[in-house]
C-alpha positions as a LaTeX table, in Angstrom:
\begin{tabular}{lrrr}
\hline
Residue & $x$ (\AA) & $y$ (\AA) & $z$ (\AA) \\
\hline
Met1 & 4.06 & $-87.61$ & $-14.47$ \\
Asp2 & 6.26 & $-84.92$ & $-12.58$ \\
Phe3 & 5.90 & $-81.66$ & $-14.11$ \\
Gln4 & 9.60 & $-80.60$ & $-13.83$ \\
Asp5 & 10.03 & $-84.02$ & $-16.28$ \\
Phe6 & 7.86 & $-82.08$ & $-17.87$ \\
Leu7 & 9.43 & $-79.47$ & $-18.62$ \\
Gln8 & 11.94 & $-81.12$ & $-20.35$ \\
Ile9 & 10.39 & $-82.40$ & $-23.36$ \\
Val10 & 8.81 & $-78.61$ & $-23.46$ \\
Pro11 & 12.03 & $-77.43$ & $-25.82$ \\
Tyr12 & 10.65 & $-79.96$ & $-28.03$ \\
Leu13 & 7.69 & $-79.66$ & $-28.67$ \\
Asp14 & 8.49 & $-76.53$ & $-30.84$ \\
Ala15 & 10.01 & $-78.36$ & $-33.11$ \\
Val16 & 7.84 & $-81.66$ & $-33.84$ \\
Asn17 & 5.98 & $-82.25$ & $-37.23$ \\
Leu18 & 2.08 & $-81.64$ & $-36.28$ \\
Pro19 & 0.16 & $-84.60$ & $-37.85$ \\
Gly20 & $-2.54$ & $-82.73$ & $-38.49$ \\
Glu21 & $-5.82$ & $-83.94$ & $-40.20$ \\
Ala22 & $-4.59$ & $-87.56$ & $-39.81$ \\
Ala23 & $-4.47$ & $-87.24$ & $-36.39$ \\
His24 & $-7.81$ & $-85.24$ & $-36.25$ \\
Asn25 & $-9.54$ & $-88.00$ & $-38.70$ \\
Val26 & $-8.36$ & $-90.23$ & $-36.19$ \\
Met27 & $-11.30$ & $-89.50$ & $-34.17$ \\
Val28 & $-13.84$ & $-88.86$ & $-36.49$ \\
Pro29 & $-16.72$ & $-90.63$ & $-37.62$ \\
Gln30 & $-16.56$ & $-92.01$ & $-40.90$ \\
Glu31 & $-19.51$ & $-90.07$ & $-42.17$ \\
Arg32 & $-18.53$ & $-86.55$ & $-40.90$ \\
Leu33 & $-15.58$ & $-87.05$ & $-43.08$ \\
Glu34 & $-17.22$ & $-87.73$ & $-46.10$ \\
Ile35 & $-19.69$ & $-83.93$ & $-44.92$ \\
Ile36 & $-16.04$ & $-83.04$ & $-44.88$ \\
Lys37 & $-14.90$ & $-83.09$ & $-48.02$ \\
Lys38 & $-18.21$ & $-81.88$ & $-49.71$ \\
Ile39 & $-17.74$ & $-77.96$ & $-47.67$ \\
Asn40 & $-17.00$ & $-75.22$ & $-49.84$ \\
Phe41 & $-15.89$ & $-72.82$ & $-47.65$ \\
Asp42 & $-15.85$ & $-69.56$ & $-50.15$ \\
Glu43 & $-19.59$ & $-70.59$ & $-49.62$ \\
Ile44 & $-20.62$ & $-70.34$ & $-46.11$ \\
Lys45 & $-17.61$ & $-68.34$ & $-45.22$ \\
Pro46 & $-17.00$ & $-69.96$ & $-41.79$ \\
Arg47 & $-16.65$ & $-67.41$ & $-37.83$ \\
Asn48 & $-12.58$ & $-68.33$ & $-36.22$ \\
Ala49 & $-12.31$ & $-68.73$ & $-32.79$ \\
Ala50 & $-9.60$ & $-69.69$ & $-31.73$ \\
Val51 & $-8.41$ & $-72.22$ & $-27.65$ \\
Met52 & $-6.00$ & $-73.08$ & $-25.56$ \\
Met53 & $-4.75$ & $-75.95$ & $-24.36$ \\
Leu54 & $-2.94$ & $-75.75$ & $-21.19$ \\
Phe55 & $-1.36$ & $-77.42$ & $-18.88$ \\
Tyr56 & 0.80 & $-76.77$ & $-15.69$ \\
Pro57 & 0.99 & $-78.51$ & $-12.60$ \\
Lys58 & $-1.42$ & $-79.54$ & $-9.80$ \\
Gly59 & 0.99 & $-80.85$ & $-6.69$ \\
Ser60 & 4.33 & $-81.84$ & $-8.14$ \\
Lys61 & 2.30 & $-83.26$ & $-11.20$ \\
Thr62 & 1.69 & $-82.09$ & $-14.86$ \\
His63 & $-2.44$ & $-81.32$ & $-15.62$ \\
Leu64 & $-4.35$ & $-80.61$ & $-18.96$ \\
Val65 & $-7.43$ & $-78.78$ & $-17.50$ \\
Leu66 & $-10.56$ & $-79.33$ & $-19.86$ \\
Ile67 & $-13.78$ & $-77.62$ & $-18.69$ \\
Val68 & $-17.99$ & $-78.99$ & $-18.97$ \\
Arg69 & $-19.75$ & $-75.90$ & $-20.53$ \\
Asn70 & $-23.15$ & $-74.88$ & $-19.25$ \\
Ser71 & $-26.07$ & $-76.86$ & $-20.48$ \\
Tyr72 & $-27.70$ & $-73.85$ & $-22.92$ \\
Lys73 & $-29.88$ & $-73.62$ & $-26.51$ \\
Gly74 & $-27.10$ & $-74.30$ & $-28.66$ \\
Val75 & $-24.94$ & $-77.50$ & $-30.29$ \\
His76 & $-22.36$ & $-77.04$ & $-28.38$ \\
Ser77 & $-24.78$ & $-77.62$ & $-25.51$ \\
Ser78 & $-23.26$ & $-78.99$ & $-21.41$ \\
Gln79 & $-20.23$ & $-80.38$ & $-23.51$ \\
Ile80 & $-16.68$ & $-81.51$ & $-22.39$ \\
Ala81 & $-14.67$ & $-78.33$ & $-24.44$ \\
Phe82 & $-10.89$ & $-76.45$ & $-23.49$ \\
Pro83 & $-11.08$ & $-73.12$ & $-22.64$ \\
Gly84 & $-12.10$ & $-70.80$ & $-25.49$ \\
Gly85 & $-14.71$ & $-68.92$ & $-27.80$ \\
Lys86 & $-14.45$ & $-66.15$ & $-30.64$ \\
Tyr87 & $-12.92$ & $-64.14$ & $-32.20$ \\
Glu88 & $-13.57$ & $-60.17$ & $-31.83$ \\
Lys89 & $-12.80$ & $-57.94$ & $-34.00$ \\
Glu90 & $-10.59$ & $-56.70$ & $-31.35$ \\
Asp91 & $-8.24$ & $-59.52$ & $-30.72$ \\
Ala92 & $-4.64$ & $-59.18$ & $-32.26$ \\
Asn93 & $-4.66$ & $-62.43$ & $-33.45$ \\
Phe94 & $-5.42$ & $-65.84$ & $-32.61$ \\
Met95 & $-3.18$ & $-66.11$ & $-30.27$ \\
Gln96 & $-5.00$ & $-62.91$ & $-28.71$ \\
Thr97 & $-8.48$ & $-64.84$ & $-28.50$ \\
Ala98 & $-7.32$ & $-67.85$ & $-27.11$ \\
Leu99 & $-5.49$ & $-66.08$ & $-24.16$ \\
Arg100 & $-8.13$ & $-63.29$ & $-23.51$ \\
Glu101 & $-10.93$ & $-65.92$ & $-23.56$ \\
Thr102 & $-8.71$ & $-68.15$ & $-21.27$ \\
Tyr103 & $-8.77$ & $-65.71$ & $-18.73$ \\
Glu104 & $-12.10$ & $-64.14$ & $-19.13$ \\
Glu105 & $-13.23$ & $-68.32$ & $-18.72$ \\
Ile106 & $-11.47$ & $-69.74$ & $-16.17$ \\
Gly107 & $-10.01$ & $-67.07$ & $-14.93$ \\
Val108 & $-5.83$ & $-67.60$ & $-15.55$ \\
His109 & $-4.81$ & $-64.07$ & $-17.14$ \\
His110 & $-2.71$ & $-64.42$ & $-19.96$ \\
Glu111 & 1.06 & $-63.00$ & $-18.34$ \\
Lys112 & 0.86 & $-66.81$ & $-16.32$ \\
Ile113 & 0.90 & $-69.01$ & $-19.79$ \\
Glu114 & 3.54 & $-69.41$ & $-21.89$ \\
Val115 & 1.98 & $-69.99$ & $-25.75$ \\
Leu116 & 4.25 & $-72.72$ & $-27.07$ \\
Lys117 & 2.24 & $-73.50$ & $-30.43$ \\
Ala118 & $-0.18$ & $-73.87$ & $-32.60$ \\
Phe119 & $-1.62$ & $-77.51$ & $-33.14$ \\
Thr120 & $-4.03$ & $-78.35$ & $-36.17$ \\
His121 & $-6.90$ & $-75.98$ & $-36.95$ \\
Leu122 & $-10.36$ & $-77.50$ & $-37.52$ \\
Tyr123 & $-13.57$ & $-77.01$ & $-39.15$ \\
Ile124 & $-16.75$ & $-77.54$ & $-36.98$ \\
Pro125 & $-19.73$ & $-77.78$ & $-39.30$ \\
Pro126 & $-22.94$ & $-78.20$ & $-36.67$ \\
Ser127 & $-21.65$ & $-74.88$ & $-35.52$ \\
Asn128 & $-20.34$ & $-72.87$ & $-38.69$ \\
Phe129 & $-16.67$ & $-72.50$ & $-36.25$ \\
Met130 & $-13.59$ & $-72.35$ & $-37.63$ \\
Val131 & $-10.96$ & $-73.89$ & $-34.43$ \\
Tyr132 & $-7.60$ & $-72.59$ & $-33.62$ \\
Pro133 & $-5.47$ & $-74.23$ & $-30.74$ \\
Phe134 & $-2.65$ & $-73.75$ & $-29.35$ \\
Leu135 & $-0.77$ & $-75.21$ & $-26.31$ \\
Gly136 & $-0.09$ & $-73.09$ & $-23.43$ \\
Ile137 & 2.07 & $-73.39$ & $-19.48$ \\
Cys138 & 1.65 & $-72.19$ & $-16.40$ \\
Arg139 & 5.12 & $-73.30$ & $-14.84$ \\
Asp140 & 3.57 & $-72.45$ & $-11.61$ \\
Glu141 & 0.53 & $-73.49$ & $-10.21$ \\
Ile142 & $-3.12$ & $-71.67$ & $-11.15$ \\
Ala143 & $-6.39$ & $-71.97$ & $-9.43$ \\
Phe144 & $-9.24$ & $-71.60$ & $-11.60$ \\
Tyr145 & $-12.26$ & $-69.09$ & $-11.42$ \\
Pro146 & $-14.65$ & $-70.27$ & $-13.89$ \\
Asp147 & $-17.35$ & $-68.02$ & $-15.64$ \\
Pro148 & $-21.17$ & $-69.05$ & $-14.35$ \\
Thr149 & $-22.57$ & $-68.17$ & $-16.99$ \\
Glu150 & $-20.28$ & $-70.45$ & $-19.33$ \\
Val151 & $-18.75$ & $-72.50$ & $-16.80$ \\
Ala152 & $-20.72$ & $-75.73$ & $-15.62$ \\
Asp153 & $-17.44$ & $-77.33$ & $-14.03$ \\
Ile154 & $-13.47$ & $-77.27$ & $-14.20$ \\
Ile155 & $-12.24$ & $-80.82$ & $-15.32$ \\
Glu156 & $-8.11$ & $-81.46$ & $-14.17$ \\
Leu157 & $-7.08$ & $-83.79$ & $-16.57$ \\
Pro158 & $-3.58$ & $-85.44$ & $-15.53$ \\
Leu159 & $-1.19$ & $-86.23$ & $-18.37$ \\
Thr160 & 0.20 & $-89.47$ & $-17.53$ \\
Thr161 & $-4.28$ & $-90.59$ & $-17.97$ \\
Phe162 & $-4.69$ & $-88.66$ & $-20.74$ \\
Leu163 & $-1.74$ & $-90.53$ & $-22.58$ \\
Ser164 & $-3.10$ & $-93.55$ & $-21.78$ \\
Asp165 & $-4.50$ & $-95.54$ & $-24.60$ \\
Ser166 & $-7.33$ & $-96.98$ & $-21.97$ \\
Ile167 & $-9.04$ & $-93.84$ & $-22.53$ \\
Val168 & $-10.10$ & $-94.40$ & $-25.88$ \\
Ile169 & $-13.65$ & $-95.57$ & $-26.43$ \\
Asn170 & $-16.07$ & $-96.64$ & $-28.75$ \\
Ala171 & $-20.17$ & $-94.64$ & $-28.08$ \\
Glu172 & $-22.83$ & $-94.13$ & $-29.44$ \\
Met173 & $-24.32$ & $-90.37$ & $-29.97$ \\
Thr174 & $-26.38$ & $-88.59$ & $-31.24$ \\
Thr175 & $-24.85$ & $-85.72$ & $-33.74$ \\
Ser176 & $-25.68$ & $-82.96$ & $-36.29$ \\
Tyr177 & $-25.96$ & $-85.56$ & $-39.01$ \\
Ala178 & $-27.67$ & $-89.07$ & $-37.20$ \\
Lys179 & $-29.44$ & $-89.85$ & $-34.83$ \\
Ser180 & $-27.81$ & $-93.11$ & $-33.36$ \\
Val181 & $-23.93$ & $-93.82$ & $-34.94$ \\
Glu182 & $-20.89$ & $-94.89$ & $-32.95$ \\
Val183 & $-17.90$ & $-92.31$ & $-32.76$ \\
Pro184 & $-14.26$ & $-92.40$ & $-31.71$ \\
Ala185 & $-13.90$ & $-90.96$ & $-27.73$ \\
Phe186 & $-12.82$ & $-90.24$ & $-24.59$ \\
Lys187 & $-13.99$ & $-91.49$ & $-21.73$ \\
Ile188 & $-13.01$ & $-88.82$ & $-18.91$ \\
Glu189 & $-13.82$ & $-89.04$ & $-15.77$ \\
Gly190 & $-16.44$ & $-90.32$ & $-16.18$ \\
His191 & $-17.26$ & $-87.20$ & $-19.86$ \\
Ile192 & $-17.93$ & $-88.41$ & $-23.25$ \\
Val193 & $-15.48$ & $-86.33$ & $-24.29$ \\
Trp194 & $-16.08$ & $-86.93$ & $-28.97$ \\
Gly195 & $-16.10$ & $-84.28$ & $-32.21$ \\
Ala196 & $-13.85$ & $-81.44$ & $-31.96$ \\
Thr197 & $-12.64$ & $-81.63$ & $-28.84$ \\
Ala198 & $-11.17$ & $-85.41$ & $-29.21$ \\
Met199 & $-10.25$ & $-84.23$ & $-32.42$ \\
Met200 & $-7.69$ & $-81.39$ & $-30.33$ \\
Leu201 & $-7.46$ & $-84.18$ & $-28.48$ \\
Ser202 & $-5.85$ & $-87.19$ & $-30.32$ \\
Glu203 & $-3.38$ & $-84.29$ & $-32.32$ \\
Leu204 & $-2.28$ & $-82.96$ & $-28.78$ \\
Lys205 & $-1.90$ & $-86.55$ & $-27.50$ \\
Ile206 & 0.43 & $-88.16$ & $-30.74$ \\
Val207 & 2.28 & $-85.06$ & $-30.69$ \\
Leu208 & 3.40 & $-85.08$ & $-27.27$ \\
Lys209 & 3.60 & $-89.47$ & $-27.21$ \\
Asn210 & 6.76 & $-88.64$ & $-30.80$ \\
Val211 & 8.07 & $-86.70$ & $-28.93$ \\
Leu212 & 8.49 & $-88.69$ & $-26.23$ \\
Asn213 & 9.52 & $-91.46$ & $-28.15$ \\
Ile214 & 12.47 & $-89.54$ & $-29.66$ \\
Ile215 & 13.67 & $-88.93$ & $-27.12$ \\
Asn216 & 13.18 & $-91.73$ & $-25.34$ \\
Phe217 & 11.62 & $-89.89$ & $-21.87$ \\
\hline
\end{tabular}
C-alpha cells in the first residue's frame, strides 16, 4: 500500500474499537487458552513490558518493522518480535517504555514517532510478562541502527503482504507447555511468527482490515 494512502486511514484508527482477546485468540492454541484461564494474576504478579508496532514509508510503500532477537539462554531466544522491552521505574508510562526501547533496540528516536493508539495488553506465561503494545507511525523514511547485543536482524514487512491471508499458517512447534503442538502462526520472510507476537499481529491486522472496510478503501 502506498504510504500516502495509508496516511488517509490514520484518522480512523483512533476511533475504531479494539477486538482484544477475540483477535488474540485467533492465534492461540487451545492448550494455551486453558493455561491462561487458570492463572491468578494477583499471585504471580507479572512484570510489565511494552512494544511498538511501527509503520513507516520505504520508498513510497508502507512497511511494518519487526526484529529477530539474538540467540541467548532465554525463552524468547531467536524469536521474531516487535521492538520493545521491560518497563523501567524511570519510565513515566508504558508508552514511554515502548518509545525508549524502540530507540535502544533499532535506533529510531522518539521524536520521529507519532504514537496513535494503545492496543490490548496480553500476558506471556513463559516469561511472566504483561505486554502493552502501541501503534505508531513515522511519516518520513527512517534508517535502522539495531543494537547488536539484542537484535540479530531487522524485518521490513510490506503492509500489503501483512494484510494477505496467505501468510497465515499452522506450524508444529515446541512450546513451554508441549514438546510438539500445532499452533497458528504467520510465515514472514521464511520465519515462523507465533505466540505473543502473532497474537498482537492478529489484533493489528483485524483493526486495519476493519478500518479499510468501513471507509471502502
